C-alpha positions as CSV (number, residue, x, y, z in Angstrom):
1,M,42.8,50.9,32.3
2,R,45.6,51.2,35.1
3,A,48.1,52.7,32.8
4,V,45.2,55.6,32.1
5,F,43.3,56.1,35.3
6,P,45.9,58.5,37.3
7,I,46.3,60.6,34.1
8,M,42.2,60.8,33.4
9,L,42.0,60.8,37.1
10,K,44.0,64.1,37.4
11,N,42.6,65.6,34.3
12,K,39.1,64.2,36.0
13,K,37.3,64.0,32.7
14,G,38.2,60.2,30.3
15,S,37.0,57.3,28.4
16,I,37.8,54.0,27.7
17,I,35.2,51.8,25.2
18,L,36.6,48.0,25.9
19,T,35.3,45.4,23.5
20,S,33.4,42.1,24.5
21,S,31.5,40.1,22.2
22,V,27.3,39.1,22.3
23,A,28.6,35.6,23.1
24,G,28.5,37.3,26.3
25,L,24.9,38.5,26.8
26,V,23.7,34.9,25.4
27,A,24.4,31.6,25.9
28,G,23.6,28.9,22.7
29,S,27.1,29.3,20.1
30,E,27.3,25.8,20.8
31,E,24.7,25.6,17.9
32,W,26.1,27.3,15.8
33,G,29.4,25.1,15.8
34,F,32.3,26.9,17.2
35,K,34.6,25.0,19.4
36,N,35.4,26.3,22.9
37,A,31.9,28.4,23.2
38,A,31.6,28.3,26.8
39,P,35.2,30.0,27.8
40,Y,34.5,32.5,25.0
41,G,31.4,33.8,26.1
42,A,33.1,33.8,30.3
43,A,35.0,35.7,29.1
44,K,33.3,38.1,27.0
45,A,30.2,38.6,29.7
46,A,33.3,39.1,32.0
47,I,34.3,42.1,30.3
48,I,31.0,43.0,30.4
49,C,30.6,42.9,34.5
50,L,34.1,44.7,34.2
51,T,32.6,47.7,32.4
52,R,29.9,47.7,34.7
53,H,31.5,47.8,38.3
54,V,34.1,50.3,37.1
55,A,31.8,52.3,35.4
56,V,29.7,52.9,38.6
57,A,33.0,53.7,40.2
58,Y,34.2,56.0,38.2
59,A,31.7,57.9,36.8
60,K,32.5,60.2,39.3
61,D,36.0,61.1,38.9
62,G,34.8,62.2,35.1
63,I,35.5,59.0,33.6
64,R,33.0,57.3,31.3
65,I,33.4,53.7,30.2
66,N,31.5,52.1,27.8
67,A,31.8,48.7,26.3
68,I,31.2,47.3,22.7
69,A,29.5,43.7,22.1
70,P,29.7,43.4,17.9
71,G,28.0,39.7,17.1
72,G,28.8,36.9,14.7
73,H,28.4,38.3,10.4
74,E,28.9,35.5,7.5
75,T,31.7,35.9,6.3
76,W,35.2,34.1,5.2
77,P,36.3,31.9,7.4
78,L,32.8,31.7,9.6
79,G,30.7,31.5,6.9
80,P,30.6,27.7,6.4
81,L,30.8,27.3,10.4
82,M,27.5,29.9,10.9
83,N,25.4,27.4,8.1
């Protein structure tokens, strides 16, 4: 974001999309067998919070900031861990 903000501010428009995870929205990933679920979830929650703060701060400048939060999928190599 630091690299593109000067350009977007000059142009009075822009869009930034950050990638988070559903783990940043809910707790309990440990129950699915994921190790280090708490630090991972905390990091993804931080991205969501950063997105919210920056979106509010730069909305007046025509810059849109959003985050996507995909969930887990039962595919290799995670499939065996999710059963």
